[in-house]
C-alpha positions as CSV (number, residue, x, y, z in Angstrom):
1,X,80.3,-116.4,73.2
2,X,80.7,-119.7,75.2
3,X,76.6,-120.9,77.0
4,X,73.6,-120.0,75.5
5,X,70.8,-120.1,77.6
6,X,67.3,-119.6,76.9
7,X,65.7,-117.7,79.3
8,X,61.2,-117.8,80.5
9,X,60.8,-115.6,77.1
10,X,61.8,-117.6,73.7
11,X,63.9,-116.5,72.1
12,X,66.1,-114.6,74.6
13,X,68.7,-115.6,75.3
14,X,71.3,-114.7,78.2
15,X,75.3,-115.6,76.5
16,X,78.0,-116.1,79.1
17,X,81.0,-114.4,76.9
18,X,84.6,-114.7,76.7
19,X,87.2,-114.0,78.8
20,X,90.4,-114.8,79.9
21,X,92.4,-113.2,82.6
22,X,95.7,-112.6,83.5
23,X,98.2,-109.7,85.0
24,X,97.5,-107.7,82.4
25,X,94.3,-107.6,82.6
26,X,90.9,-109.0,81.2
27,X,90.0,-110.4,77.5
28,X,86.7,-110.7,76.5
29,X,84.8,-112.1,73.2
30,X,81.5,-110.0,72.7
31,X,80.5,-111.2,69.2
32,X,81.0,-114.8,66.9
33,X,79.5,-114.6,64.1
34,X,79.2,-118.3,63.0
35,X,78.9,-118.8,66.9
36,X,75.7,-117.4,66.4
37,X,74.2,-119.1,63.9
38,X,75.3,-122.7,64.7
39,X,72.5,-121.3,67.5
40,X,70.6,-120.2,64.8
41,X,70.2,-116.5,65.9
42,X,70.9,-113.5,63.7
43,X,74.7,-112.7,63.6
44,X,74.5,-109.9,61.4
45,X,74.7,-106.5,62.8
46,X,73.9,-103.3,61.6
47,X,74.8,-101.0,64.3
48,X,76.8,-100.9,67.7
49,X,76.3,-97.8,70.5
50,X,76.6,-97.5,74.2
51,X,75.9,-95.2,77.1
52,X,77.7,-94.2,80.5
53,X,74.9,-93.7,83.1
54,X,74.9,-92.8,86.3
55,X,73.1,-95.0,89.7
56,X,69.3,-94.0,89.6
57,X,69.0,-93.8,85.9
58,X,66.3,-96.1,83.6
59,X,66.7,-96.3,79.7
60,X,63.5,-97.6,78.2
61,X,61.3,-100.0,77.5
62,X,62.5,-99.3,73.7
63,X,62.2,-101.4,70.7
64,X,61.9,-100.2,66.3
65,X,58.5,-101.5,64.4
66,X,58.7,-103.3,61.5
67,X,60.4,-103.1,58.7
68,X,62.8,-101.8,61.0
69,X,62.7,-104.0,64.1
70,X,65.6,-105.8,65.3
71,X,67.3,-108.1,67.1
72,X,70.1,-106.7,69.8
73,X,72.5,-108.4,72.0
74,X,73.7,-106.5,74.8
75,X,76.5,-106.0,77.8
76,X,77.6,-104.3,80.3
77,X,81.6,-102.3,80.4
78,X,81.4,-101.4,84.3
79,X,78.5,-101.0,86.5
80,X,76.1,-103.4,87.6
81,X,72.5,-102.7,86.1
82,X,69.3,-104.9,85.8
83,X,68.7,-105.5,82.3
84,X,64.5,-106.2,81.7
85,X,63.0,-107.8,78.9
86,X,59.6,-108.0,77.7
87,X,57.8,-110.1,75.2
88,X,55.4,-108.0,72.6
89,X,54.6,-110.2,70.1
90,X,50.7,-111.2,69.7
91,X,50.3,-114.4,69.8
92,X,53.3,-115.6,72.3
93,X,52.7,-117.7,75.2
94,X,54.5,-114.4,77.2
95,X,53.2,-111.6,75.9
96,X,53.1,-109.0,78.4
97,X,55.5,-111.0,80.7
98,X,59.1,-109.0,81.4
99,X,62.7,-111.0,82.1
100,X,65.9,-109.5,84.2
101,X,69.2,-110.2,84.0
102,X,71.8,-108.6,86.0
103,X,74.9,-107.5,83.8
104,X,77.7,-105.8,85.5
105,X,81.6,-105.2,84.4
106,X,82.5,-108.0,85.4
107,X,80.0,-110.8,85.1
108,X,81.2,-111.2,81.2
109,X,77.3,-111.7,80.7
110,X,75.5,-110.7,77.5
111,X,71.2,-110.5,76.7
112,X,70.8,-111.5,73.1
113,X,66.9,-110.9,72.3
114,X,64.9,-111.4,69.2
115,X,63.2,-108.7,67.2
116,X,59.6,-108.3,69.1
117,X,60.7,-107.1,72.7
118,X,61.0,-103.6,73.8
119,X,64.4,-102.9,76.1
120,X,65.3,-100.9,78.7
121,X,67.5,-101.3,81.8
122,X,68.2,-99.6,85.5
123,X,71.0,-98.4,86.2
124,X,72.5,-99.7,89.7
125,X,76.0,-98.1,89.9
126,X,77.2,-94.9,88.7
127,X,79.4,-94.9,85.1
128,X,77.9,-98.2,83.8
129,X,78.6,-98.4,80.9
130,X,76.1,-100.4,78.4
131,X,77.0,-102.0,75.1
132,X,74.4,-102.6,72.5
133,X,74.8,-103.9,69.1
134,X,71.7,-104.2,66.9
135,X,70.4,-105.7,63.4
136,X,69.4,-102.9,61.7
137,X,70.2,-99.2,61.7
138,X,68.9,-97.0,64.0
139,X,65.0,-95.2,62.3
140,X,63.7,-92.3,64.0
141,X,60.7,-93.2,62.4
142,X,60.6,-96.9,63.7
143,X,61.6,-96.0,66.7
144,X,58.6,-96.5,69.4
145,X,58.6,-97.8,73.2
146,X,56.6,-99.3,76.2
147,X,56.3,-96.8,79.7
148,X,58.6,-98.4,82.3
149,X,56.2,-98.5,84.5
150,X,53.2,-100.0,82.7
151,X,53.6,-103.9,82.8
152,X,53.9,-105.0,86.5
153,X,57.8,-104.9,86.6
154,X,58.9,-104.1,90.4
155,X,61.8,-101.3,90.0
156,X,63.9,-100.8,93.1
157,X,63.8,-96.8,91.9
158,X,60.7,-95.5,93.0
159,X,61.7,-91.6,91.6
160,X,64.2,-92.5,88.7
161,X,66.0,-90.4,86.2
162,X,64.3,-90.9,82.8
163,X,64.0,-88.9,79.1
164,X,60.4,-86.7,78.7
165,X,60.7,-89.7,75.7
166,X,60.8,-92.6,77.7
167,X,58.1,-91.2,80.2
168,X,55.3,-90.2,77.4
169,X,55.6,-93.6,76.2
170,X,52.7,-95.5,75.8
171,X,51.4,-98.1,78.6
172,X,51.5,-101.5,77.5
173,X,47.3,-101.8,77.6
174,X,47.3,-98.6,75.1
175,X,49.5,-100.2,72.8
176,X,49.0,-102.0,69.9
177,X,51.5,-104.6,69.4
178,X,52.6,-104.8,65.2
179,X,54.4,-108.6,66.0
180,X,53.1,-111.4,65.8
181,X,54.4,-114.5,67.6
């Protein structure tokens, strides 16, 4: 983990991951506790998982309710996607606003998200793998989301492949946020 650049939503950072390449391939450092702590970010991650998807898939916009809410680090190990972050913290100057970051298997970037943002992504290439680290474990009772097309983000795919669960989320307008900025 090298450079941390705070994005337009407070607490969301784009991270340049340390990487070294030679004729054997590439080595990438995706987590460094002391660097996160030095930057004032959560550094204790409880769970890690990944998904592999094909072009045209949208996943999101996911989060967990308190007390199982979590910070998250995401990065892409292969393929290409647009990572989308939506601020759902009441009182935040960017409440209801979204930002995006392109993550690829070769740009060695990650995104750090604090609690109180919803997260999703649009897959742009087949066999794209997204890795997630979360500061709390998955809790099905706390798991929730915001409908992907309810907050003004311009997705490139007008008819994405999505789960029924993601399509059934409330709109941002109908959502009552438990997060306070």
